[in-house]
C-alpha positions as CSV (number, residue, x, y, z in Angstrom):
1,V,1.1,17.3,111.6
2,G,-2.6,18.2,111.8
3,D,-5.3,15.8,113.0
4,E,-6.6,15.4,109.4
5,E,-3.2,14.2,108.2
6,A,-2.6,11.8,111.1
7,N,-6.1,10.2,110.8
8,P,-5.6,6.6,109.7
9,L,-8.8,6.7,107.6
10,N,-7.6,9.8,105.7
11,I,-4.2,8.2,105.1
12,L,-5.9,5.1,103.8
13,Q,-8.2,7.1,101.5
14,N,-5.3,9.1,100.2
15,R,-3.4,5.9,99.4
16,K,-6.4,4.3,97.7
17,M,-6.9,7.5,95.6
18,R,-3.3,7.5,94.6
19,E,-3.4,3.8,93.6
20,A,-6.6,4.4,91.6
21,L,-5.0,7.4,89.9
22,V,-1.9,5.4,89.0
23,A,-4.1,2.6,87.6
24,A,-6.1,5.0,85.6
25,I,-3.0,6.6,84.1
26,K,-1.8,3.2,83.0
27,V,-4.8,2.7,80.8
28,L,-4.5,6.1,79.1
29,P,-3.2,6.1,75.5
30,E,0.6,6.0,75.5
31,R,1.0,9.6,74.3
32,E,-1.2,10.8,77.1
33,Q,0.7,8.8,79.6
34,F,3.9,10.4,78.3
35,I,2.4,13.9,78.6
36,M,1.2,13.2,82.2
37,S,4.7,11.9,83.1
38,M,6.4,14.9,81.6
39,Y,4.1,17.4,83.2
40,Y,3.7,16.0,86.7
41,E,6.9,13.9,87.2
42,Q,9.4,15.8,85.2
43,E,7.7,19.2,85.7
44,M,8.1,20.2,82.1
45,N,6.0,23.1,80.7
46,L,3.9,23.0,77.6
47,K,6.5,24.5,75.4
48,E,9.2,21.9,76.5
49,M,6.7,19.1,76.0
50,A,5.8,20.4,72.5
51,E,9.5,20.4,71.6
52,V,10.0,16.8,72.8
53,L,6.9,15.6,70.9
54,G,7.3,17.8,67.8
55,I,3.9,19.3,68.1
56,T,2.5,22.7,69.0
57,D,2.0,24.0,72.5
58,S,-1.7,24.2,71.9
59,R,-1.8,20.5,70.9
60,V,0.0,19.5,74.0
61,S,-2.6,21.5,76.0
62,Q,-5.4,19.7,74.2
63,L,-3.8,16.3,74.9
64,H,-3.3,17.2,78.5
65,S,-6.9,18.3,78.9
66,Q,-8.1,15.2,77.2
67,A,-6.0,13.0,79.5
68,I,-7.4,14.9,82.6
69,A,-10.9,14.4,81.3
70,R,-10.3,10.7,80.8
71,L,-8.9,10.3,84.3
72,R,-11.8,12.2,85.9
73,L,-14.3,9.9,84.1
74,K,-12.3,6.8,85.0
75,L,-12.0,7.7,88.7
76,K,-15.7,8.8,88.8
77,N,-16.8,5.4,87.5
78,S,-14.4,3.4,89.8
């Protein structure tokens, strides 16, 4: 383990960032939450998510990008 990872301040900052990210995801629209879950937790690709949601790959990509933009804005303003 490197010094950066073992540094208690870094550990605390990483934990706070994760907590802020989880909180920000919880306020996304339900469909965007679902997309984030499928992509990051279930590691599904765009085609698989499109099949589940009954939409096109490009629409999944748009929704994913929109969710990321919302998260960036929320975390920036936190």
